[in-house]
C-alpha positions as a Python dict, from the first residue, in 0.01 Angstrom:
ca = {
    (1, 'M'): (0, 0, 0),
    (2, 'S'): (186, 320, -7),
    (3, 'H'): (67, 622, -227),
    (4, 'N'): (279, 940, -321),
    (5, 'S'): (543, 851, -76),
    (6, 'N'): (912, 764, -97),
    (7, 'V'): (978, 450, 70),
    (8, 'T'): (1323, 321, 173),
    (9, 'I'): (1376, -26, 328),
    (10, 'N'): (1732, -107, 448),
    (11, 'N'): (1849, -431, 573),
    (12, 'T'): (1493, -585, 648),
    (13, 'V'): (1339, -905, 566),
    (14, 'I'): (961, -893, 479),
    (15, 'N'): (814, -1269, 517),
    (16, 'N'): (498, -1464, 510),
    (17, 'N'): (262, -1168, 432),
    (18, 'E'): (-59, -1205, 203),
    (19, 'S'): (-262, -910, 28),
    (20, 'I'): (-625, -889, 91),
    (21, 'A'): (-910, -998, -152),
    (22, 'Y'): (-795, -876, -513),
    (23, 'S'): (-550, -613, -387),
    (24, 'S'): (-178, -634, -549),
    (25, 'G'): (153, -666, -398),
    (26, 'G'): (182, -965, -123),
    (27, 'G'): (489, -822, 64),
    (28, 'L'): (478, -459, -78),
    (29, 'C'): (258, -245, -291),
    (30, 'L'): (335, 107, -422),
    (31, 'S'): (142, 352, -620),
    (32, 'D'): (271, 714, -761),
    (33, 'S'): (607, 658, -538),
    (34, 'E'): (943, 589, -507),
    (35, 'L'): (1089, 272, -361),
    (36, 'T'): (1460, 202, -257),
    (37, 'I'): (1520, -128, -121),
    (38, 'N'): (1890, -224, -12),
    (39, 'N'): (2027, -555, 136),
    (40, 'S'): (1687, -666, 208),
    (41, 'T'): (1481, -1002, 139),
    (42, 'I'): (1113, -1020, 17),
    (43, 'S'): (991, -1371, 63),
    (44, 'N'): (721, -1622, 107),
    (45, 'N'): (449, -1360, 48),
    (46, 'Q'): (134, -1396, -171),
    (47, 'T'): (-127, -1222, -362),
    (48, 'N'): (-431, -1333, -568),
    (49, 'N'): (-343, -1040, -788),
    (50, 'Y'): (-30, -880, -925),
    (51, 'G'): (276, -908, -762),
    (52, 'G'): (358, -1185, -505),
    (53, 'G'): (657, -1031, -355),
    (54, 'I'): (657, -662, -479),
    (55, 'A'): (382, -456, -694),
    (56, 'L'): (477, -108, -835),
    (57, 'F'): (203, 124, -1029),
    (58, 'N'): (329, 463, -1178),
    (59, 'S'): (621, 424, -950),
    (60, 'G'): (1001, 421, -974),
    (61, 'A'): (1218, 202, -786),
    (62, 'N'): (1551, 107, -708),
    (63, 'L'): (1681, -256, -554),
    (64, 'D'): (2031, -317, -498),
    (65, 'I'): (2143, -655, -314),
    (66, 'A'): (1783, -752, -293),
    (67, 'T'): (1665, -1126, -231),
    (68, 'V'): (1293, -1193, -354),
    (69, 'Q'): (1221, -1517, -331),
    (70, 'N'): (936, -1798, -275),
    (71, 'N'): (662, -1556, -369),
    (72, 'V'): (330, -1633, -526),
    (73, 'S'): (95, -1445, -743),
    (74, 'N'): (-219, -1575, -900),
    (75, 'A'): (-195, -1352, -1177),
    (76, 'D'): (136, -1170, -1313),
    (77, 'G'): (482, -1122, -1157),
    (78, 'G'): (557, -1372, -889),
    (79, 'G'): (863, -1201, -758),
    (80, 'I'): (771, -845, -864),
    (81, 'Y'): (531, -684, -1094),
    (82, 'I'): (629, -354, -1271),
    (83, 'N'): (393, -106, -1419),
    (84, 'S'): (575, 214, -1388),
    (85, 'N'): (477, 415, -1706),
    (86, 'E'): (755, 708, -1735),
    (87, 'N'): (921, 591, -1411),
    (88, 'D'): (1243, 417, -1439),
    (89, 'V'): (1312, 107, -1234),
    (90, 'Y'): (1659, -59, -1162),
    (91, 'L'): (1712, -376, -1023),
    (92, 'S'): (2070, -458, -943),
    (93, 'N'): (2299, -719, -775),
    (94, 'S'): (1981, -884, -677),
    (95, 'L'): (1827, -1264, -659),
    (96, 'F'): (1481, -1349, -796),
    (97, 'I'): (1409, -1739, -703),
    (98, 'N'): (1167, -1975, -691),
    (99, 'N'): (870, -1739, -734),
    (100, 'L'): (547, -1837, -887),
    (101, 'A'): (289, -1639, -1121),
    (102, 'L'): (-1, -1833, -1233),
    (103, 'N'): (-6, -1621, -1569),
    (104, 'H'): (295, -1414, -1663),
    (105, 'G'): (645, -1372, -1536),
    (106, 'G'): (732, -1625, -1267),
    (107, 'G'): (1034, -1384, -1164),
    (108, 'I'): (949, -1072, -1335),
    (109, 'A'): (678, -912, -1499),
    (110, 'S'): (715, -560, -1648),
    (111, 'L'): (442, -385, -1853),
    (112, 'N'): (441, -30, -1995),
    (113, 'S'): (799, 38, -1827),
    (114, 'S'): (1165, 116, -1883),
    (115, 'A'): (1362, -115, -1637),
    (116, 'Y'): (1751, -183, -1581),
    (117, 'L'): (1809, -543, -1456),
    (118, 'H'): (2231, -582, -1406),
    (119, 'D'): (2440, -814, -1211),
    (120, 'S'): (2141, -1021, -1117),
    (121, 'I'): (2025, -1391, -1130),
    (122, 'I'): (1684, -1506, -1220),
    (123, 'S'): (1654, -1871, -1134),
    (124, 'D'): (1394, -2146, -1066),
    (125, 'N'): (1105, -1940, -1105),
    (126, 'E'): (776, -2055, -1290),
    (127, 'S'): (478, -1929, -1470),
    (128, 'N'): (232, -2037, -1753),
    (129, 'R'): (417, -1764, -1985),
    (130, 'G'): (751, -1607, -1931),
    (131, 'G'): (884, -1859, -1642),
    (132, 'G'): (1177, -1602, -1580),
    (133, 'I'): (1071, -1286, -1720),
    (134, 'F'): (779, -1152, -1916),
    (135, 'I'): (829, -822, -2091),
    (136, 'Q'): (516, -652, -2246),
    (137, 'D'): (440, -291, -2419),
    (138, 'S'): (759, -150, -2331),
    (139, 'P'): (873, 56, -2605),
    (140, 'G'): (1099, 275, -2376),
    (141, 'G'): (1322, -34, -2327),
    (142, 'F'): (1426, -285, -2106),
    (143, 'T'): (1801, -358, -2061),
    (144, 'I'): (1959, -686, -1918),
    (145, 'E'): (2335, -705, -1851),
    (146, 'N'): (2571, -889, -1692),
    (147, 'S'): (2309, -1157, -1566),
    (148, 'E'): (2207, -1513, -1572),
    (149, 'I'): (1845, -1640, -1620),
    (150, 'D'): (1851, -2018, -1501),
    (151, 'G'): (1658, -2302, -1454),
    (152, 'N'): (1306, -2145, -1497),
    (153, 'N'): (987, -2303, -1609),
    (154, 'S'): (705, -2229, -1842),
    (155, 'N'): (410, -2427, -1908),
    (156, 'Y'): (326, -2263, -2220),
    (157, 'Y'): (566, -1996, -2383),
    (158, 'A'): (917, -1911, -2306),
    (159, 'G'): (1106, -2078, -2018),
    (160, 'G'): (1361, -1789, -1973),
    (161, 'I'): (1222, -1470, -2116),
    (162, 'W'): (946, -1352, -2337),
    (163, 'V'): (975, -1020, -2506),
    (164, 'M'): (621, -870, -2629),
    (165, 'N'): (583, -552, -2817),
    (166, 'S'): (858, -398, -2681),
    (167, 'T'): (1250, -293, -2714),
    (168, 'V'): (1487, -510, -2515),
    (169, 'D'): (1905, -485, -2518),
    (170, 'M'): (2080, -776, -2349),
    (171, 'D'): (2458, -784, -2302),
    (172, 'S'): (2638, -1061, -2163),
    (173, 'V'): (2350, -1266, -2024),
    (174, 'I'): (2360, -1634, -1977),
    (175, 'V'): (2041, -1811, -2051),
    (176, 'N'): (2060, -2181, -1915),
    (177, 'N'): (1860, -2459, -1823),
    (178, 'N'): (1533, -2315, -1907),
    (179, 'Y'): (1203, -2503, -2003),
    (180, 'S'): (900, -2425, -2198),
    (181, 'G'): (593, -2651, -2256),
    (182, 'D'): (334, -2682, -2542),
    (183, 'L'): (389, -2337, -2720),
    (184, 'G'): (782, -2330, -2743),
    (185, 'G'): (1071, -2092, -2666),
    (186, 'G'): (1286, -2263, -2419),
    (187, 'G'): (1509, -2000, -2376),
    (188, 'I'): (1402, -1691, -2535),
    (189, 'L'): (1072, -1578, -2711),
    (190, 'I'): (1084, -1258, -2921),
    (191, 'S'): (745, -1151, -3075),
    (192, 'S'): (644, -800, -3212),
    (193, 'S'): (965, -642, -3080),
    (194, 'T'): (1315, -492, -3140),
    (195, 'A'): (1567, -710, -2935),
    (196, 'N'): (1951, -632, -2954),
    (197, 'L'): (2130, -934, -2840),
    (198, 'E'): (2523, -916, -2761),
    (199, 'N'): (2762, -1185, -2591),
    (200, 'M'): (2491, -1410, -2531),
    (201, 'V'): (2525, -1755, -2387),
    (202, 'I'): (2210, -1971, -2455),
    (203, 'S'): (2235, -2331, -2358),
    (204, 'N'): (2089, -2638, -2239),
    (205, 'N'): (1741, -2492, -2279),
    (206, 'I'): (1427, -2716, -2398),
    (207, 'A'): (1131, -2658, -2571),
    (208, 'E'): (848, -2918, -2605),
    (209, 'T'): (739, -2790, -2961),
    (210, 'K'): (977, -2510, -3106),
    (211, 'G'): (1264, -2306, -3047),
    (212, 'G'): (1474, -2469, -2809),
    (213, 'G'): (1733, -2185, -2769),
    (214, 'I'): (1557, -1896, -2930),
    (215, 'S'): (1211, -1835, -3084),
    (216, 'I'): (1148, -1543, -3315),
    (217, 'M'): (771, -1543, -3327),
    (218, 'T'): (615, -1276, -3521),
    (219, 'S'): (713, -1178, -3890),
    (220, 'G'): (859, -836, -3910),
    (221, 'D'): (1067, -820, -3539),
    (222, 'N'): (1402, -656, -3575),
    (223, 'I'): (1654, -857, -3430),
    (224, 'S'): (2027, -769, -3414),
    (225, 'F'): (2216, -1090, -3286),
    (226, 'N'): (2602, -1064, -3256),
    (227, 'N'): (2906, -1248, -3097),
    (228, 'S'): (2701, -1536, -2887),
    (229, 'I'): (2697, -1875, -2792),
    (230, 'I'): (2390, -2121, -2874),
    (231, 'N'): (2469, -2475, -2765),
    (232, 'E'): (2291, -2772, -2651),
    (233, 'N'): (1929, -2673, -2683),
    (234, 'S'): (1673, -2890, -2776),
    (235, 'A'): (1319, -2856, -2927),
    (236, 'G'): (1089, -3146, -2961),
    (237, 'E'): (965, -3070, -3293),
    (238, 'Q'): (1130, -2752, -3482),
    (239, 'G'): (1437, -2543, -3448),
    (240, 'G'): (1663, -2687, -3194),
    (241, 'A'): (1885, -2371, -3182),
    (242, 'I'): (1653, -2097, -3348),
    (243, 'W'): (1284, -2122, -3488),
    (244, 'M'): (1175, -1824, -3672),
    (245, 'N'): (918, -1677, -3866),
    (246, 'Q'): (1024, -1356, -4060),
    (247, 'S'): (925, -1172, -4364),
    (248, 'Q'): (1248, -970, -4362),
    (249, 'Q'): (1607, -1099, -4376),
    (250, 'L'): (1816, -1091, -4051),
    (251, 'L'): (2183, -1078, -4006),
    (252, 'F'): (2341, -1280, -3710),
    (253, 'N'): (2715, -1225, -3691),
    (254, 'N'): (2969, -1401, -3497),
    (255, 'L'): (2785, -1679, -3363),
    (256, 'T'): (2878, -2021, -3220),
    (257, 'I'): (2604, -2277, -3299),
    (258, 'A'): (2662, -2628, -3127),
    (259, 'N'): (2545, -2947, -3022),
    (260, 'N'): (2183, -2850, -3074),
    (261, 'M'): (1913, -3089, -3186),
    (262, 'S'): (1561, -3131, -3314),
    (263, 'E'): (1320, -3351, -3522),
    (264, 'E'): (1337, -3105, -3768),
    (265, 'G'): (1597, -2808, -3822),
    (266, 'S'): (1841, -2836, -3542),
    (267, 'I'): (2025, -2555, -3620),
    (268, 'V'): (1722, -2325, -3771),
    (269, 'Y'): (1378, -2372, -3858),
    (270, 'V'): (1231, -2109, -4109),
    (271, 'H'): (882, -2071, -4096),
    (272, 'G'): (840, -1740, -4278),
    (273, 'T'): (946, -1595, -4626),
    (274, 'A'): (1268, -1479, -4548),
    (275, 'G'): (1563, -1674, -4436),
    (276, 'P'): (1855, -1538, -4210),
    (277, 'I'): (2218, -1472, -4295),
    (278, 'F'): (2438, -1628, -4089),
    (279, 'K'): (2799, -1441, -4101),
    (280, 'N'): (3121, -1489, -3932),
    (281, 'S'): (2987, -1795, -3748),
    (282, 'I'): (3076, -2133, -3671),
    (283, 'I'): (2825, -2384, -3715),
    (284, 'A'): (2916, -2734, -3572),
    (285, 'Y'): (2802, -3093, -3461),
    (286, 'N'): (2412, -3007, -3482),
    (287, 'D'): (2236, -3298, -3548),
    (288, 'D'): (2022, -3426, -3853),
    (289, 'P'): (1854, -3227, -4022),
    (290, 'G'): (2028, -2889, -3965),
    (291, 'I'): (1793, -2679, -4168),
    (292, 'E'): (1422, -2700, -4243),
    (293, 'I'): (1221, -2406, -4436),
    (294, 'I'): (881, -2399, -4529),
    (295, 'E'): (915, -2155, -4834),
    (296, 'D'): (1205, -2167, -5092),
    (297, 'S'): (1251, -1763, -5011),
    (298, 'A'): (1321, -1859, -4673),
    (299, 'S'): (1667, -2037, -4741),
    (300, 'P'): (1910, -1917, -4499),
    (301, 'T'): (2268, -1827, -4644),
    (302, 'F'): (2586, -1864, -4455),
    (303, 'L'): (2881, -1648, -4525),
    (304, 'Y'): (3232, -1662, -4430),
    (305, 'S'): (3130, -1926, -4167),
    (306, 'N'): (3256, -2267, -4067),
    (307, 'L'): (3014, -2577, -4097),
    (308, 'Y'): (3140, -2884, -3973),
    (309, 'A'): (2998, -3198, -3895),
    (310, 'N'): (2636, -3115, -3878),
    (311, 'G'): (2327, -3277, -4005),
    (312, 'Y'): (2217, -3222, -4349),
    (313, 'I'): (2253, -2856, -4507),
    (314, 'N'): (2173, -2791, -4856),
    (315, 'D'): (2496, -2707, -5046),
    (316, 'A'): (2265, -2411, -5214),
    (317, 'Y'): (2266, -2237, -4873),
    (318, 'I'): (2627, -2231, -4824),
    (319, 'G'): (2778, -1894, -4990),
    (320, 'E'): (3101, -1716, -4993),
    (321, 'G'): (3390, -1731, -4770),
    (322, 'S'): (3247, -2052, -4614),
    (323, 'I'): (3469, -2342, -4487),
    (324, 'N'): (3396, -2702, -4367),
    (325, 'E'): (3699, -2766, -4110),
    (326, 'D'): (3730, -2883, -3771),
    (327, 'P'): (3726, -2551, -3551),
    (328, 'L'): (3984, -2689, -3308),
    (329, 'F'): (3785, -2583, -3010),
    (330, 'C'): (3994, -2588, -2678),
    (331, 'N'): (3735, -2496, -2446),
    (332, 'E'): (3396, -2683, -2538),
    (333, 'E'): (3180, -2484, -2260),
    (334, 'E'): (3327, -2119, -2377),
    (335, 'F'): (3400, -2231, -2745),
    (336, 'T'): (3735, -2078, -2757),
    (337, 'L'): (3987, -2177, -3017),
    (338, 'Y'): (4347, -2312, -3064),
    (339, 'N'): (4563, -2076, -3199),
    (340, 'N'): (4618, -2282, -3514),
    (341, 'S'): (4224, -2300, -3577),
    (342, 'P'): (4108, -2234, -3901),
    (343, 'C'): (3848, -2002, -3795),
    (344, 'L'): (4103, -1738, -3707),
    (345, 'E'): (4122, -1471, -3975),
    (346, 'S'): (3923, -1663, -4220),
    (347, 'G'): (3581, -1442, -4165),
    (348, 'E'): (3526, -1133, -4368),
    (349, 'N'): (3787, -887, -4418),
    (350, 'G'): (4028, -1104, -4213),
    (351, 'S'): (3804, -1135, -3894),
    (352, 'N'): (3774, -1440, -3694),
    (353, 'M'): (3457, -1698, -3708),
    (354, 'G'): (3221, -1762, -3406),
    (355, 'A'): (3157, -1610, -3060),
    (356, 'A'): (3504, -1665, -2886),
    (357, 'N'): (3878, -1635, -2972),
    (358, 'I'): (4206, -1778, -2875),
    (359, 'G'): (4143, -1950, -2520),
    (360, 'C'): (4427, -2189, -2491),
    (361, 'E'): (4730, -1916, -2521),
    (362, 'N'): (5062, -2057, -2652),
    (363, 'Q'): (4903, -2393, -2766),
    (364, 'S'): (4829, -2526, -3082),
    (365, 'L'): (4762, -2882, -3214),
    (366, 'E'): (5056, -2974, -3401),
    (367, 'G'): (5005, -3146, -3737),
    (368, 'C'): (4770, -3193, -4016),
    (369, 'T'): (4409, -3294, -3974),
    (370, 'D'): (4428, -3437, -4305),
    (371, 'P'): (4439, -3822, -4219),
    (372, 'L'): (4621, -3892, -4562),
    (373, 'A'): (4892, -3610, -4514),
    (374, 'N'): (5241, -3723, -4392),
    (375, 'N'): (5216, -3515, -4091),
    (376, 'Y'): (4858, -3623, -3974),
    (377, 'N'): (4792, -3614, -3591),
    (378, 'L'): (4494, -3758, -3426),
    (379, 'D'): (4488, -3536, -3172),
    (380, 'A'): (4453, -3251, -3417),
    (381, 'N'): (4103, -3356, -3541),
}
């Protein structure tokens, strides 16, 4: 352990270490210190306590071009455990791969901390709660930008990321191929928190029970969710794309929700007393049933949105400005649109519907999509 120190590590491999008894930090442990790591690898370390690779207590850190892999914690933070209080932690251009925590945060566990994660990959980590990342009691904020959370596994809650009693900002984050077991939140689980989600891709995540893509678990969460794609997620029981329990109405804007599935509510399962508003969104090709609610007051509302080829959606949920037309995706990975898509300039005040704009420049599908029309074109469907 380093105490009251400034530690700089450059071009170094820290490998095959184990902390003694119940001390923390299999590879490194710092208290009341500052850590800088550049172009280094922390791998195959183990601890019976916090931080298989790195443990930070009341310490700041700056990790750049770091690889943290194959570390094990028998508690929290397989790759790194952060409890920095008022000290900032920066994690950039780094890899957190194949780490294991028996409790929280297979790749990263952050408590009572302000942290910034950008241009990084959190992949193939495992824990019982928060397979990739676990964030708790961080009202000062945890920011994630331009990063990928992929292929992580949780036996209980939150395959990709769990945010609890915290403030989190996520922008341009890909949450793919994560898995949660008994208690849900395949991609993301948010509870008792404020979350601002922008330009997200949440796809191919699996929850054995509820919330394949995202689970908003605690009534009263303050969520802003915009310009994002939720695609090909599945839940064994409820909420293929979204599961939520809310007492206040949330507004989701410019989402593309497609190809999700669940036994109940492939698009959204609403357990609370207030349903969400979906505005300027594309909802397409989701399995039957599309919507499930517990209380009549929890009915979702779709405004200025395109609802096409989904499982059952009660007409009472479909409000002003909404349409039912083939969105004409030209790229069903990024969900970009042909330039004659009915979703262009059909949103509120002439805005576009969905998360993506035109993706096939100078291309359109000629002809009418109505099979009874004289200029019907099969390929325009």
